[in-house]
N, C-alpha and C positions, 0 to 999 in steps of 0.2 A: 504493499500499500504506500502510495506517495504521501509524505507528510508536507503540508504547506509550509512554506517559508514565512517568516514574519511580514516580509513585504506583500506576499500573496494574501496573507490573512487581512492585512490592512485594506487591501484593494477589495476583497470580497465583502468586507464590513462596510466600506463606502458604498458599493453597489446595492447592498441591501438597504442601507439608510436612505439612498437616493430613491430607490423604488418605493419604499414606505412613505416618504415625503410626497412623491407624486400621487400616491393613493389617497393621501389626506387632503392635499391642497387643490387638486384639479378634479372637476366633475368628470363622471363617465361620459363617453361620447354620446350615448343615447338618453342621458338624463334630461329631464324636463327643465329648461331654463325659463325664467319669467320673462314675459314681453310687456308691452305697454300699448296695446292696440287702441286704447281710448286717448292716447296722447296725453298732453298736459293742459292745465287750465290755471289761469291767474284770475283771482277774484278779490273784490273789495278793495281795489286800488285806492290808496289815499295819498297824501303829500309825502308821507314817511313810511308807509307799510303796504304790504300785499299778503294775500294768502295764496300759496302755491299748492297745487294738487295734482296727483297722478294716481293711477291704479295699476298694480301689477296683475297681468292677465296671462292666460294661456295664448297660444299662437292662433288658434281657430276656434270658431263657434262649436258648441256641442250639438247633439242631434235635436235638442229642443229649440235651437236658435239663440240660446244664451251664450254669453262669453264668460267662461269660468275665470275665477281669480287664481293667482299663483302666489304661494308664500315666497318671501324674500325680504331683502332690505333695500333702502334707497336713500338718497339725500340730494338736495338741489344745489347746484353750482350757480352762482350769480355774479354778474360783472357789468360794468358800464361799457366794456369793450366786447365786441362780437367774437374776438379771438379768445376771450376769457383770460386775458392778461390781468393780473391783480385781482383775481377772483376770490370769492369767499364761499364757504359751504355752510349749509344748515347742519344740525345734528342728524345722525343717522336715524332713520324711522324704520319701523318693522311692519310689513304687510301681513296682517292677520285676518282670519276668516270672520272674527267677531265684528270687525269694522269693514268688511267686504274688500279686504286687501288694499284699502286706500292708504296712500301716502299724502299727508296733508300737514302743513305748517305755516304759521304766521311769521313773516319775515319783517323785522323792524329796522329802524335806524337808516332808512333810505333818504335820498335828497329830493326835494320837490322838483317837478318839471324835468325829470331826467329820464332818458331812455335806458332801460336795463335789458340784458340778455340772460337767459337762464336755461339750464338743461338738467335732466335727471341722470344721476349716476346710480345704477341699480344692478342687482344680481341676486343669486341665491344666498350669498353671504358677503361680508365686507372684503374678503380676499379675492373674490371672483366677481368682477363688475364690468360694466360697459356704460358708455354714455349714450343717452337719447339725443335726438336732434336739437338744434338751437331754437328757443322760443323768445318772445320778446313782449314787453309792455312799457308804458311810460307812466311815471307817477303824475299825480294831479299837480297843477301849478299852485304856487302860493296864493294866498287870498288877495295879495295886492298886485297880482299880475294879470293884466287884460290879454288873454290869449285865446285864439281860435280853438274851439272844441267841437267835436261832432260824435254823435252816438246813434245807434239804432235801438228801437224798442219793438218787441215781438210778443205774440201769444199764440196759443192754439197749435203747438207743435205736435200734431196728431200723427204718430207713426202708423197706426193701423189704417187710417183714412188714406194716407199717401200710398201705402203699399198694397192695400186690398180694397179701397173704395169705402164710401159712407153714404148709405142711402142711395139717392139717384145719382150722386156724384161719383164718377169712375176713379179708380186708382190712377196714378200718374203713369204714363205710357212711354216716356222718353227712353232713349237708349242709355242715358246717363243715370237711370233709376237706382242702381246699386251704389252710386256715389252719395245718395241722400238728396235732400230738398234743393231744388235749384235756387231758391231764395237765399241760401246761404252763400252760393257763389256770387249772386248779385250783391249781397252785403259786402263781401270781401273786396270786391272791385271798388267799393266806395271808400275803403280804407278808414273806417270810423275808429275813434279813439277808444270806444268801449261798446259792449253789447248788453242790453237789459232783457232778461227774460222775466215777464210780469206774472208768470203762473201758467197753469196748464201746459207745463213743460214736458210732461208725459201724461198718459191717461191710464190710470189704474183700471178704470171701468170700460175701456174700449180694447177689445170687444167685451161686451157685457157678460158673455158666457164663454170661457170663464173669466171672471174679474180677478185682478191681482189683490190678494188679501194677506198673504204671508210675506215675511221678509224677503225670502227668495224670489217669489213671484213679483213683488214690487221692485226689487233690485233689477231684475231682468229688464223691466221697462226702461230703466236708465241706461243699462249696458247696450241694448239694441239701438238706443237713441244716439248715444255718444260714440259708438264704434263707427258710425257712418263717416266715410273719409271726409266729407265736406265740413263736418264739425271739427274734426281733428285739425284740418287746414285753417279753419277760421279761428279757433281758439289758440292756435300757436302764435298769433300775432295780435289778437284782440281780446283784452281782458273783459271780465264779465261782472255783472251784478244780478242777483237773483231774487225773485219773489215767488211765493207759492199761491195757488188758488185751490179750488175744489178738487179738480181731477188729479192733481199731483200731491194732495193731502190725504184725502179719503175717497170720495166719490162725488157725483154731480150734485151741486147745490148743498153740500154737507154743512152742518154746523157741528157743535161739540156734543150733541145729544145722540141717542140711539146706540144700540148694541151691534150694528152691522159693522163687520170688519172691512178694512183695517180700523183699529181704534185710534184715538187722538194721539196717544203717546207714541205708537208705532209710526203713524203718519208724519209726526213732527221729527222723530229720530231719523227716519230714512232720508227725509228731505236734507236735513243738515248734514247728513253723511255723504250724500251723493254730489253736492255741489259746494264750492268754496265760499261760504257766506258767513260763517262764525269761526272764531278761533277754536280749534279742536281742544284746546286745554281750558277753555272757559267753563266755569261750573254752572253759571246761570245766564247764558247768552240770550240777548234779544234780537229780533229781526226787524224791527223797525229802526230807521237810521237816516241820517242826512249827511251829505258830503258837500263841502265848499270846493268848487271847481274853478278857482280863480276869481278875479274881481267881478266877472260878469255873470257868473252862473252858480246857483246852489240847487241841488236836487234832493227831494225827500222820497224815501221808499216806505210805504206803509205796510203794516201787517193786518190782513183782513180776515184771518181764520182763527187765530189763537185766542182771541178775547171776546168773540162775538157772542151776543144773546141768541137764543133759539130763534130761528127763522120765522116760525109760526106764532111767536108771542106777539100780543098786540103792539103796534107802534106807539112810541111815546117817549118821555124824557129819560126812562130807564133803559130803553132798548138801544143797543150799541153794537157796531161792528169793531170799532177801534178799542173800546174800553177807556175808562176815564184817564188812566195814566198816559196812555198813548195820545189821547186827544189833547190833554193839557200840554204834553211835550210838543206836539204839532203846532199848537197856537204859539207857545212861547218861542220856539225856534224860528217860526215864520216871522213873528213880530220883531225879533232880534236881528234878523238877517239884513244886511245892506247890500246884498248882491243885486245886480242890475235886473237879472232875470231869475225868477223862482219857479221851479217846476216840480209839482207833486206827481209821482208816478204811482198809480193805484192799480192793484190787481183787478179791480172790479169798477164798473162805470159809476159816475155820480150824476151825470146829466142824461146820457142816453140820446133819444128814447130807447126803451127796451120793451119786451113783451109783457103783456097785461097779467099773465098768469103766474109769473115768478114773484118770490118774496125774499130773494137772496142778496140784493144789493141796495145801494143808496137811492137808486131811481125808482125801485118797485113800489107800487101802491100797497100799503100794508107791510112793506118791508122795513127799510131803515131811513125813511125820509125825514123823520124828525131830526135825527142827528145831522143829516145832510143840510136840511134847511137852516138849522142853528148855526152850522159851520159857515155856510154861504152868508148868512146875515152878519156873522162876526167878520168875514173877509170884507163885506161892504163897509161896515162900520170903521174898520181899520184902514180902508182905502187900498187894500191890497189888490183888489180886482182891477184896479186902475193903475197899478204900479208893477207891471210885469209878472204877474202870477198867472200860471197856466196848468191845466190838468192834462195828464196823459193816462189813458186807461188801457188795460188788456181785457181779457175775457169774452168780449163780443166778437162774433165771427165776421163782422164787416167793418170797414174802414169809415170813419166819419169825422167831421169837424162840427161841433155843436156850440151854440151860445145860449146860456141861461141867463134870464134877467136877474140882476142888473149888470150883465156884461161878462160873467165868468165863462171862460171858453175851455172845452174839452176836446181832445184829439184821441180817437180810438185807433189802435194799431191795426186791427183786424187780424184774421187767422194767418199764420205764416204759410200754411199748406193750402193750396187751391182746393183740394178735395174736402177740406174742413171749413170752407167759406160758405156764406149764404148772403142773400139780400137783407138789408137791414129794415128795421122799423122806423118809419118816418114820423116827424111831428104831425099832429092832427089825425093820426091813424086810430080809429076807435078801439082797435085791439091792442093799443100800446099804452105806455105810461104817460103820454102826453096828448090826450084826445082833444084838449083845447087848442093845441098848436102854439103854446107860449114859447117853446124852444125854437130858435132859429137855427137852421142847418145849411150853411153854405156849401157843404160838400158830403155826399155819401157815395160809396163805391157802386158802380153799376156798369157792367154786369158784375156778379159776384166773382171774386178772385182772391187768391191768397197774396200776401205781401207783407209789408212792414212799414214802419214810420222811421224816417231819418231826420234827425234834428242837428242843427248846426248853430253855434253862436259865433258871430263875427265881431271883432272889435271895431272901433271907429277908424276910419280910414279916409284921409283927404276930404274931411268935411262931412263924410257920410256917417250918420249915427250908428251906434252899435245895434246889431240886428240879431233876432232869434228866427230861424227859419224852420218850418215844419214841411217835410216833403213826404207824400205818399207814393210808394212804389209797388208794383205788382211782383209776383214771384220771379219773373223773368227780368226784372230790373228796369221796367218801363216806368217813367215818371207819370203819374196819374193826376196829381194835384198838389199845389204848393201854397202855403200861407206865410207871409213875411211880416215880422213884428219888429218895429224899431224901439229903441230906448224910450221908455215912457217919460212923460214930462213930469217932473216933480212938482 
């Protein structure tokens, strides 16, 4: 028998150690590595902070059409340079089943009015990672900066209607169907500074049988929505702000009553989990908020589901959509603001008109009109309706511009998806909420079409007053109507 020499023993020991090291640090060739098929998303951009989000996923959809999550780790790299020189990293985050494999974090200490680039570093563990593509966002300008800002507002992103049709409206038939909604491409071409989803971002109750009621069923609605390539492309360069409404909370026209699933707690938890709206470490976050967007603009986002009274309770002083705390906050912050233009973005309409049979929103007879009328009276007393205050609403499936006496104006985004759109209810319609025709309506979409609202604030230029522009587009990017508002006279 040959006896190994000391040199040969050292060599064999090295080879054994090297092979063991490889088996520990490198994944097997056929191991499932995490992917990021839903891309990344930036949310709640402020002057000095942003929420960054991604989800670790499998590479492909499963047999049910869902996109499974994948365990792993990740962190975000962020820089003011596209090449990521002088970059910084967030802490490592763990993608776990309990949180649907989400990676989400609040990034602070950013600079106002600054372009940032970010990307996800991710993998099965911290030793085996790769980088995702580069994404970008720009922080809001400081309150003393008069800067041009543009944004889009949407509602009614009905996946089932687009892919399978709804009632008499057929599914989308274009060759680009698998890319997702054409309106998203139209939005991207406009290069807005941010995107607002006002609610009905997914539809738990479409199709009605079976409706989504469990966490897995509800999460699937978000997965199939955001995996569409046009969402991934849009959100890689356009940050987001989100509101929820009935269909992406529980079901159509829901309030906080009833035993029908999903329950209130689950609806709230899944919404906060699936979009970057609140700090994931916050113990008691609220989803009504306001952002100052430079000298010219301040935007308010209301919460219309969490605090509401039962829809069917008698209308009066005690009936509310907003709740006293939110209503007081809204009045206080509106009165305090010295922004040139003030825009309240509501998940549901306040002027309409709407259908007569509903009791779900501020326009409805027997709904929540008392709260609406008191708020409008307060706006008039404060003179805000004459000082650059405007309403934008989601929920309704048609676009319109309506004016309520004494001059409060509302712009409805209309449904994003053509198959989810319909003709509107007009002032004077006996089957509507304004049978007497007191509401003036300079514009309503006809024929019915999907689309979105594009809003731009322009600073003063060469003697031209600062201007707030409202533009209605259809899903193919055709301009349908525009309204231009100049700086109000003080």
